[in-house]
C-alpha positions, 0 to 999 in steps of 0.5 A: 766892768770888764776891761779889754784884758778881761780883768777888773779891780775886784779880780786884782784885789782877790788875786793879790790877797791870795798871793799875799797869803801864800807868800807870807805862809812860805816866809820864815825868819832870816837873821843871818847873812846869805851868800851868793856863790859865783866866780871871781869876775862876776864877784868883782863886777858886783862890787864895781856896779853895785848890782846883782845879775838876775838870770832869766829862769830858763838860764839858771845853772840847773836848767830844770827849774821852769819844767819842775814848777810846770810839772806841779802846776799840771799835776794840780790841774789834773787833780782839780779836773778829777775832783770837779769835772764840770764843763766850765773847769774843762774849758778853763783848763784847756785855755790854761794848757794852751797858754802854758804850751806857748810860754817860752816858745819865742820870748822867755818867761819874764821871771828873773832870779838871783840865788843865795844860800844860808850855807857859808864856806860849803863844799857843795857850793864851791863845787857848783862854781868850780867849772867857772874858775876860782869861786867867790861867795859874796856875803850880804846881810839879810835885812839889807838884801830885803830892803834893797829888793823891795825898793827894786820891786823884787822879793827875797824868799826861801825855796820850797822843797816840799812837794805837797806844799807845791801842789797845794799852792797851785791848787788854791791858785786854780780854785781862785781862777776858776771862781773868777771864771765862773763869776764871768759866766754868771754875769755875762753868759759867756766868760768875757776876757778869759784869755786876759784873765788866765794870762794875768793869774798865771803870770802872778803864779809864776812867783811861786813857780820860781821858788819851787826846787826839787826835794832832793836839793833841800840841803842847799837851803837856797833863798831867791831874789825874784823879780817877776814881769819887769819887761812887760813894757818897752822900757822894761824890756830894754833892761834885758842883757845877753851874755855868752856862755860856753855853748849858748847865749843867756839872758839877765837883767841888773838888779839894784839892791844898793842903798841911797849911797850906792852901797851894797849890804855887804858883810863878807867876801869869802874867797874859795879854795884855789892854789892862788887863794891868797892872791885873790884875797888881796885883790878883793881887799883892794876892791873893798878899799876902793869902793869904801866898804870898810866894815866888810871882811875878806876871809879865805875858805877852809875847804881843801883845794882838792875839791 
């Protein structure tokens, strides 16, 4: 039976099976720390609140991530239409295209991201935060981040930089959506609840879109903690917070990855290059002592201040 949104339990099962297969294919072992590069104020706030700030995908520093993933989704749609120019395929892609044109027009996509890298004390990473004052890299154990993420409904995964893989993932998602659409045509004569089905599947595909980064940035070795669709209810929407940036206002939500004792899986605080590096290191030693992180270390970057 089709409900008011056009989604059946069997639809959900098929979509979730697809998501699980594709996500597991992207995952690779992570057995060493990951680092969240940020400025001193944000790093201190992470320790104070025992939370990470997950930024809406529209407001990531690079600013082009959403457009990049949509580019590959549109490429997959064009290829699918070329290979299967049936009327049903054309109808479905028209509905998807209309939906995508409305995404972000008023309410931003409900995708929230905290970024990490495997790169420790990396010159490129320090340069990326240099415009915000002195940099800090907060190091976390990979296992601890994964546990904390899962408890909060988020996922930790590596970014996808391979263009062929991006198109293949989106193409398989489209094939699944088309199969569900065709089943409706055969069962009901008309594709009942098409818009609800399209919205559901495309929202699920957003997880993979959030992992897609430009191939020329593969050296960043970025991993992302991703939370999709947390504000689909009034209660969830209240998690959204605004923060003023130079020239614009951004959105984020707090992401709790602490354990039952409100401790983050910290292993190291890396103080970036600056003329007052030692003073900053002393400050973070004190903050670790204040919050009881007796097993974490504070280490000063070896990268020259001249960056």
